[in-house]
N, C-alpha and C positions, 0 to 999 in steps of 0.2 A: 803226857804228850791232849791224851784222850779227852779229859779237862780243854785241851788250851785250843783243841782242834772243837771243842764243845763250843768256847768262851767266843773264838775269831767268826764262827759260822752263823752261832746268832747277833755279832752284834751289826756280820750285814747283812741280814734280814731284815734288822732292824731298821739298821739304812735303808732298805728297801724302802721298808712298808712309809718311813716318816719322805724319800720322795716320791710317794705316787701319794701321800697327803698335801703333797703341795703341790701339786699336779692339781689336787680336785678339790683347794681351797681355793684357785687360780681357777677351775670353772664354775665356784659361786659366788668369786666379786666378779666375774664376767655379768654373771645373771642379774647378781644383786644390783652393776651399772645401766641396767637398762628399765631398771625396777624401778626406782629410788620411788616417783612418783607412783608405783599402779596402787591403790587401793584394794584392802583386800580384805574380810575377817579373820581377826587374830582369835583364838578357840579353845572355850575353859569346861571340860566334861562335856568334850565332844559336840559344841554348842557356840553358837557364832557372842562373844564378846565386849567386846572393841575393835573398836577401827586400828590398823596399823597400815603398813605396806612391803610389796611382798620383797621390796631391795630389805627391805629394817627386818621379813624374816630371816634373807638367807643370810643377813651378817653376823644375825641371833649363829646359825651354825657355826657359818665360817670360823667366830669366836670358837669357835668348842672346838674346832677340828684344829685353830691352832694354841687348844690348851696339848692338845695329844702332842705336838711338837715342841714346847715346852718338857713336858716328860719327856719328848725318848728323849733332847738332850742333856734333863738331866737326868735322867740314865745310865745314858752311853756313857756319863765318869764314873760310875760304877761296872759298867757293862765288859767296858774298854779297861781291863785292870789285868795281866796274864799271871795265869797260876804253871805255865812254867818254872821246870827246875827244882817240883816240889817233888817227885817221887810219885810215891801211892799218898803218905800226908805225912810223915815223918821226918823228909829233907832223903839229903844228901851226901854219903860220906864223900864227896866229890866236891867241891870247892867251886862251884857253876855260880855264874856271873846275871843272878840274875835280872837286871835290872839291864842288862846288858841285850840279856833274848828277849826281852821283854820291846825296846826299841826295836830288835830287829824286826819285828815280828807287828811293827802298832801296834804296839798296846802303847797307854800313857803313865802307865806305872806299874807295880806289879802288889797280888793279892800277900800281906805281909805273912798271915798266918799259914804255916802247909795243911793245917789239917781246913783248913778256913777255906784254902783254891783248891782241894782239892773234894771236895767230902760237904758245905755246909756255901757258898756263898753259886757253885752252878746250879738251883733247887729257887736260890735268894734270887737269879740273876731272870731266870727259866718265868717264875711267878709272876716279879716286876713287868718284864717285855709285852710277857701276855699279856695281863691284865687292862695293858694300853691298844691293844687290841681289839681290844673289849670291851670298851670304854668307845670306843671307836664303831662299835658294829653295834653297840645299841642304839647311840643315838645316828646313825643311816637308816638305823632300823624304825626310830621312830618318825624320819623324814618319808622312804620309802612308805610310814602308814597310811601317812597324812596326802601325801601322791592319789594313793589306791583309791582313800574313800570319793575324794573327787569321780573315780569311773561309775560307784554307783547311783551320783550325780542323773537327767536330762540334759543338763546342758550345765556343763563343768567349765569353770574358767580355768579349769589348769590343766591340759593335755599333752601330750605327745605327739610329735607330729606323725603324719600320714608314710607308712610307710617302716612307721617304726614301732607299730602294734603288730600283732596276727590277725586274720581271721579267723573267727569260729567257723572250727569241720562243718557246722548245721545250722549253726545259725549267720546268717549273713550279713544281721544289720551290726554283731559285735565286733570290737575290736578292741581285741586285750592288749591288758599295758603288761606286756610279754617283758619290757630290761625293768619296768618295774618291780616283778617278782623276781627276774634275778636277781637282785639285788637283794630283795628282804632274805630270796632262801639263800644265800654267803654272806650275810651278816645274820642270822641265825645258826649258820654254823661255825662262824666265828667264833657265837658265844657259848656252841655248845665246846666245840673241842676247849675254848682257852679253859669252862667247869672240868672239863677230865685231865689237863694239868696241874691243876688241884688237884685235884682224886686223888692222878698216880704220883702226888708228892705227900701225899696224904697220908698220915699210920706205918709210916716205911723207916723203919732201921736207917742211921748213917751208915756209908760203905756201899749203901745199894744202890741200879744205876734207875731203876725206878725213876728217881726223881732226878736225872742230871739229863738227859735230850729229849722225854717226851716232848715239846712241842714240835722237835723238828721230826718225831720220830711218826706224828702225824699229822702234818703239815702244816701246820694251822698259817704259817708267814703264807705259805704261798696261794691261803687263799684267803686271805686278809687282802694281800696285794687285790686278789681276784675281787672282794670286795668292797675296792673305790671304785679297779676299774669301772667293773657293769655300777658302777654311782656312777661317774663320768659320764656313764654315756646315756646312761635317763637325763644327767643338767641339761647332755648335748641339743637331746632333741625336746625339750618342756618347750611346749605354744604359750604364755601367757594373755588370755584372750583379757582384755582388762576392763572395757566397757561393760565386757559381762560380771569382773570381779562388785564393778560397782555395783552394778546392780544386785548381786545377791546382798549387800552393805544394803541398799534404802528396801532390798523387800521382808527387812527385818528391821531390830527396835534395837540397835547397835550401841549405835548413841545415847542412851538414853543414863547410865552411869552418867557422864557429861555436862547432863541437863542439868538433873540432885546435884553434882559439886559447881556451878554456874550460877544456883538457886544463892549457893552456902557466897559462893566468893567473893557475886559482884550485887547479891540483898540481902544479904543474912539471913537467908531463909534455914534453920536449923536442917542441918543433913538428912536427918531423921523424920523428920517433914517430908524436904524435900524427894528422898528415897522413898518414902511412901506414896507420894503421887505419879513420882514418873512409874513408879510399878502400879499400881489402878490404873494409868491411862494406858500398859501396856498386856493388860486383864480385860478392861474394855474393848482393846481397839485389833486385839487376831483373834476372838471370831466374831469380827465383822468383820476380817481381809482389809481391816482397814492399815496403812501405815504413818507413816511421820508426816511425807508429802499430803496425806487424804483427809488425818485426822482432821471433819471442823474443830474447826478455833474454837469455835461454843464448848465444844463437848471442851476442852480443852482446860476451858476457861473454871466450867462449873466443876470437875472434879478438883480444879484443886483448889477451886468455895470447897466443897467440900473435906476433900485431905487437911484442909486447915480447922474444921469444926472439927475433927475426927480427935484429933491433937490437941484440943483446947488453945486453939490458934487465935488471934484474933482475927476479924474477918480484913480483906483489904483484897485486891485488884488482884491478877494475877499479872506481873512487875515487866512482863515483856508486850513489842506488840507481836502479832500474826506474822511482818517479815522479820522477824529477829526469831520468832519460834522458833522459823521454818532455816533462815542458815545455822543457825547453833545446832537441829539435829540431825546436819545433814559432814556424813563422814568426810570431808575434805572439812568443814569447818573445825570440826572438831581434831587434823591431827596434823593441821598450820597450826595451831591452837597450843599444840603439846609445848609444856614446861618443862625445862628439868634437863640433867643429863641423859642420853642412851635414846629420848626417846623418839618414836618414827620419825616428827618436824624434818624438814626438809634438810633444814641447817646441821642438824642435830648427824644426819643419815652421811648426809657428805662427809662430814669431820670425820667418821668411824670409816665414811668407804677409805677414803686416805691411808688413817691410823691404816690399816687391813691391811694396806696393797706397801708403805713401810715395813711393817711385821714381816707379811707375804716375803717381799726383798729379802728382808734380814737370815729371815733363818731357809732361805735359798743358801746364800755366802756360806753359812754356817756348815747343811751339807756338803756343801762342793770344796771346805775348807779339810772335811773330815777325810773324804773319797781322794780328795791331795796325798794327806795326810798319809793310807796309810799307800797308795799308790806309789810313793814319795822312798817309801818303807821298803817295798818288795820291790822296789831296784833295788837299795841300797841291800840288799840282806843279799841276793844275786849278786853284788859287787864283790859282796863280803868271802861269799862259799868260791864266786872264780880267780880272787885272791890266793884262797885257800891250792887250789891246781897246779898241775906243776906246768910250765911256764909253758911244753910243747906241747900241752895237751889246755891247753886255756881256752883253744879258741873248740 
């Protein structure tokens, strides 16, 4: 009975968590729809790397949470198996119909081995389910960190709307991102609690209670749902300053890698030469506070000639006009000319958005079907009990 009760509770908590994830995914898609064209820097090692769009960024994380949804549906096939009727671990002398018990309790089948049913699969299921919550928590933490770093900027391009922050008690100019911090704290709690589940299941002999109800005992799934709803509130309050994000891109040399690629593709300049030229140009420009828009074109052509000489290449003119150079160094040009599946170019983000919405609708339908099946099982169980009662007491 305990194993069955815990299995039923875990499946319900897992479905509740899946429901919360569906809401977050819908929120991310709504934000992505508004920002498919919002240019932003993509970062590696905390430094501007390449131009992308905020919609492209959000679609990436929505897809990661969709993978969590896949993990839920795959795990549910194992979570929703009944241990009922096996006794302690060795079955019973009573000829119990375990398949009928499973059906009445809304399970999709039984855990066949009686030892497995009561002593092994309980911690298998706990570890698998909590790992899904842990996976989501880590990525939510990353997203919140990405947002939080904007608050170190004097002129951020991502903010929470006024009223969603709180003012410092001593520094009236500060607008503290409390919603972001609440989501980060909840995500850290989930990561910590999932670790506790593993620790409690570790190095314990079979037959002990430690590994059977740990996620329930420590409240992991209620905290995981709180984490997701806290993240929902963050994306309800997000304000994207598209002009400021574009300015952030144009104030640095984020399109430089694409210049090296274009020199190879269109003008047959070896990539190591193009890469060396682009790097030398940045090294020259940054100390002088020059950007792709303001660097003198004469310096560009001079640096190109010096780079050819450094690599023992034959001298040749820089193969672009000034107008072409300025255009291909713009973040808009890079994003719109990106090729290949899954990139930030408008056609690809529109395609990925449409597919993400279709997957979300399918996952909502799956969850609704599981809820409906459990509700029908509850009703059938009540009817079965009612049929056993004396007719004069049936009411």
